[in-house]
N, C-alpha and C positions, 0 to 999 in steps of 0.2 A: 504493500500500500504506500502511495506517495506521501512524503512528508510536506507539511505546509506551515509557513509562519503565520502568526495571527496579526502582525502589524509590521509597518516599516521600522527600520532601525535608524535613529538619528546619528549619523556618523560624519556629516560634512560641516566643516567650520567656515568662517568668513572667507578665508583665502580660497578654499575649495569652491564655495559658492560663486565668488568673483571669477574664478577660472571657468566655471560653467557658463557664466554670462559672456565673458570675452571670447572663450573658445567656441561657443556656439555661434557667435556673430562672425568671427573671422574665419571664413572658409575659402571660397574661390572668388567671390565677387570683386574684391579690391584689386585683384590681379587681372581682371577681365573687363568689367563693365564700363570702365572709363572710356574705352574705345567708342561704344555706342552713345554714351553721354556726349562725347565731343562731336559726333556726327549730328546729334540733335540740336546742340546749342552753339557750336562752332567758334567759341572764344574762350580764352583763359579765364576771364572774369566770371562768366556764367558757368563754366565747368566747376570752378571752386565754389561758386554760389550754390550749385546743386548739392554739393557735399555738406556745405554749412547749413543749408535749410534742413537737409536730412538729419544732420547731427543734432540740430536744435530740436526737431520733432522727436527724435529718439530719446534724448535726455529728458525732455519734458514728459513724455509718456512714461519713461522708466521711473522718475521720481513720483509721478502720479500713481503708478502701480504700487509704490511703496506704501501708500495709505491703505490700499486694498489688501496687500499681503499681510500687513499688520493686523487687519481686522479678521482675515481668514487664513491663518497660517497652517493650511492643510494641503494635502496632495490634490492636484487638479487645477490649481491656479486660475487662469482666465475663465475656464468653464464654470468654476465655482462663483467667481465675481459676477458673471453675467446672470447666472441662475438666481443669485441673491438680489441683485439690483433690479432685474426685470421679472423673469419667470423661468420655469424649467424649459419652455420651448426655446427661449433665447440661448440658454446654456447648451441645449442639445444641438441647435443649429451651428454653434461654434464648434462643439465637439465633433459633429459629423463632418464639417468643413475641414477641421483639423486633421481628421483621419483621411478624408478623400483627397485633399489638396494641400493644405497649409504645411503640415509637418512632413507628410510623405513625399510631396513633390519637392520640398526643400532638400530632403535626404537624397532624392533621386538626382536633383540638379548638382548637388555637391559631389556625389559619387561620379557622375558623368564628367565633372571638371577634374576630379582625381585621375580618371582614365585619360582625359585629354592631355594632361601634363606628363603622365606616365609614358604616353606614346611618343613624347619628345625624346625620351631615353630609349624606349623599346618600340620602334615603329610597328611591330607586329600586333600591337594592341590598339591601333589607331581607329578613328571613326570611319576611315575609308576602307578598312579591312572587313569586308562583308562575309560573315560566316554562314548565314542562312537567309533565304528569301522565301517569304510566305505571302504570295500575292503582291500587294503593294508594300507590305511590311518587310523591311530589310533589317536584320539583326547584325550589328557590328561587333567586333572584338572588344571595342571600348564599352559597349553596353553590357556585354557579358562580364567584363572585369568589374564594372560598377556594381552589378548584382552580387558578385562574389564578395566584394568589399562590404556591402550591406549585410550579407549573411554572416560573415566573419564577426563583425562588430556586434551584431545581434546576439550571436552565440556567446561572445565574451561577456555581454551584459546580463545574460541569463545566469551567469555564475555568481552574481552578487554585486552590490554597489561598490565594494572596495576596489575590485579590478577596474571598473569603469572610472572611478575617481583617480586612480593612479595614471591610467592612460590620459585622462583629461588634463591633469596637472602637468605631466611631463610634456605632452605635445603642445599645450597652450603656452607654456613657458618658452619652449624652443621657438615657436613661431613669433612670439612677442619680441624676443631678443633678436631674431633674424630680421624681422621687419624694421625694427629700430636701426639695426646695423645697415640694412639696405638703404634706408632713407638718409642716414648720415653720410654713407659713402657716396651716394648719388650727388651730394653737394661737394664732397671733398675730392673725389677721384676722377670725375668725368672730364674728358679731354676738351670737349667743346660744349659750352653752355648755351642753351636756346632760350634762357630766361627772358632776356630783353625782347627778343624777336616774338616770343609767344605772348608776352604781356602787352605788346603793341596792339593786339586785338582788343584789349580792354573789355568793355561790356557791350561790344558790338555783336549781338547775337546773329549767327548764321546757321542755316540748316543745309546739310548735304542732300541733294535731290538727284536721283538717277535721271539721266537725260540722254536719250539715244542720239541726239544731235550734237551732244557736247563733244568737244575735241580733247577734253582733259584725259590724261592717261588712266584715271580711275573710273572713267565712263560716267561722269556726272558733274555737277556744278554746285557751288556754294551760293545760296540765296539769302539775302537779309530777312530777318523776321522781327516782328514787333507786335505790341498790343495783345489781343486775344490769342493770336497765333503763338506768341511767345509763351503764354501760360500753357498752351497745349504742348509746346516743345519741352517745357520744363517738366510737365507731367509724364511725358514719354521718357525723358531722360531719367527721371527719378524712380522709374520702375526698377532700374538697375541698382541705384544707390540705396533704395529702401530694402531691396532684397539683400544687399550686402550688409545692411545694418539691422536686419531682422534677427529673430530668435533670441533676443536678449531676455524675453519673458520666460524662457525655458526653465530658469531657476525657480519660478513660482510653481511649476508642476511637481517639483520634488521637495516641496515644503516639509512633507512628513519625514524626510531623511536629513534635514538640516538642523543643527544644534541652535537653540535660541532663535527660532525662525522670525519672531516678531521684530527682532533687531537686525539679524544678519541678512534677511532677504532684501529689505529696503536698501540697506547699505551696499550690498553687493550689486544691486541694480544700478545705483548711482556710480559706483567706482568702475564697474565693468563698462558701462556705456560711455563714460567720460574718457577712459583709456582708449577705447576703440575709436571714438570720434576724433581724438587727437591724432591717432595713427593714420586714419583714413585721410584727413585733410592734409597732413604733412606728406603722406605718400603721393598724393596727387600734385602737391607742389614740387616734389622730387621729379615726377614724370615731366612736368613743365620745364624743369631744368635740363634734363638729359635728352629729350626728344623734341623735334619740331611738332607743332600741333597736327599737321597732316599725318605724320607717322603714328601719333597717338590714336588718331581716328581710324587708321587703316592698318593696325597691327595684324600680321598674318594670324588667322584663326583666333583673333582677339588675345593672343599671348603677349599682352602688353608688358608684363613684368619680365618676360624672357628677353624681349628686345631692349628693354631698359637695362637689364643686366649685361647684355652685349655691349651697350654703350659705355657702361661703367667698367666692366672687368675684361672685355674682349669675349671671344667665343666660348672660352671655358666657363665663364660666369653664368652662361645660360643653363648649363647642366646643374650648377649649384642652385640656381633659383628654381629650376623645375623640381628638384628634390625638396626644396623648402616648401613649395606649394603643395606637393604631395603630402608632406607632413601636416601642413595647415588643414587641408581638406580631410585628411584622415582623422585628425583630432576634432574637427568641427562635427563630422558625422557621428563620432562617438558621443558627443554631448547631445546631439539631436535625438539619437536613438535611445540613449539613456533616459532622457527626460520625457519624451513623447508618450511612452506607454503608460505613464502615470495618469494621463487624462482619461484614457479609455478605462483604466481601473476605477476611477472615481465615477464615471458614467455608469459602469456596470453595477456599482454599489447603489446607484439611484434607480436601478432596474431599466436603464435606457441603452444598454449595449450588451453584447454577448456575455452571458453569465460567467463564463470561464475566465473572461478578462479581469474579473474582480477577485481572482484567487492569487495569492502569493505562493511561490514555490518555497522550498526549504531554505533558499538563500535570501528570502524576504524581498523578492522582486516579482513583478507580474509577468511571468514567462510567456503565457499565451498571448497577452497583449503585445509583447515584444515581437512575437513571431507573425501575428497578423499585420502589424505595422510593417514588418520586413517584406511580407508578400505584396502589400499595396505599393510600397516604394519600388519594389523590383518591377512591377507592372508598369509604373510610371517611367522607369528608366527606358522602356521600349517605345514611349510615346512622345512625340514632339521634340523640338530642339531645346538647347539650353535657354535661348532667348524667349521661346514660347512659354516655357515653365516659369520664367521670371515674371512675365506679364500676368499670368494666371495667379501666381502666388501673391504678388504685390497688391493687386486689386483687393483680393479677399482679406488678406491680413490687415491692411490699413482700414478697411471697412469695420472690422471687428475691434481694432484698437480704438477707433472713434467711438463706437458703441460702449466699450468698456469704460472709457474715460467719462463719457456721459453718465455712466453708472455711478461715478463718484458723487455727482450732483444729486442723483436720486437717493443714494444711501445716506447722504447728509440729512435729507428730509425724513426718510423712512426710519433711520436708526441714529438719531442725533446724539444719543447717550452712549453709543458703542465705544469700546476702547479703541483708540487710534494712536499707537506708539509713534507713527509718522503721520504727517498731514501733507497733502499734495502741495508742493512748492509753487508759490505764485497763484494759488487758488483765489478767485475763480478766473483770473485773466489768462494765465498761461494755458490751463486746460481748454478754455474756450478758443484760444488762438490755434491750439493743436487740432481741435475738432473742425474748425473752419478750413485749415490747411489740408487736413486729411480728406474731407469731403470734396474739396476742390480737386485734389489729386484724383480721386476715384471717378468723378464726373468727367474730367478731361481724358483720363486714361481709357475709359470705355468708349469715348468719342474717337480718340486717336488710334486705339488698338482694339477694336470691338470684338474680334474673333476670340482671342484667348481670355480677355477680361470678361467677355460675355459668357464663356464656358465656366469661368470661375463663379460668376453670379448664378448661373444655372445650377451648378453643383450645390451652392448654398440653399437655393429654393427647393431642390429635391429633398432637402432635409425635412420640409414641413410634413408631407405625407408619411415619411419614415418615422417622424416623432409620434404621430397619432397611431401608427401601427405598433410602435414600441409600447405606448401607453396601454393600448388594447391588449397586447400580449401580456403585459405586466398584470393587468386586472384579472385575466383569465388563468394566469399561472397558479 
């Protein structure tokens, strides 16, 4: 007969929690997405503005979540906050979207990025190496490697929180030091600086448009943008920066395994998001120093960090940076996999998800929840490109962030006397600004990129009938 633990074991301190925040945030995005951001906005000033706006939104959201995590220091995080602020349906829609797209598609995108940079060292596992063709579906060696990575990390995390904690701390520490080193050396060692040339573009926003009649070697032209079109371009650009800055809330999902959660979750959210925001902004300043704007926009296969390393260290540096990015994505996916299953566990305890996901194994982790997450993420590895996954994830995740922060206002009225070890910084002004920015982003993203943003919205809405089906099943059980 299988052994089962009765509850989670609090074994993560403040440093561990901060490593989960930072490690889950820093995956593949910072090394890739600036290429597409530059195509969308076309100037140094607006490129950095995209990262500053995203950083502001991320830190405001994180410190706002500090209030909620102090009120509800239990496994499940955002699912619990939405359930308590609104109703069980709101919580379920988040949990369903989390399983169907938010967490699983993020795991898939990061795993695909791991494969992309592994293929720089081992070409046989590249995206162009097709192993199997099933009608229109082509399965590449990179997709297979991504799936194997997800399976391996899932298995590791079924062995208990301790192993996942060790992997997270080691890999996050390595990538933080490596990124800081790369940024510093990008200013000290580069032979030719493009700083002045790039900043001459100032805040003159330009959009790269494909043009069959254009004579430009890249088959298109740069066109000036302003007004409403600029807001749309920023929304399009921010789908990448928001994806890169997402998953900071993963630490709230494992609240049941954190020591002194009322203090440490809120503090780790602030420290982790602040560290990562500083790294992201300075990394993009480094890109502007070592590469011309055109090369940033058109980095081959979006391997922006690799060509930056070539400019800093020569050809050998590219191999070093590829290994560094493999370490980064490996550690990021470990954090995502570790934290995500705790949401399904809490949903199952509410009778709104598969009953088996609410059971802990002998190592005090929700093993079945980990494996179904693994299955969904593996399926998503086979669908869409990296950029498509970004658009789908970014729309859904920002929509739920806005709703959750709106929940702070609702809970202040519903539960005015509840214990709040932290209070949302800048309340009510900063949370309101966040909600406005978030909804503006969602509206313009679905206008600019309707296909995958629309798919994301559709996935959320399919949760409505699923909720009532789950409630009926619960009543008849």
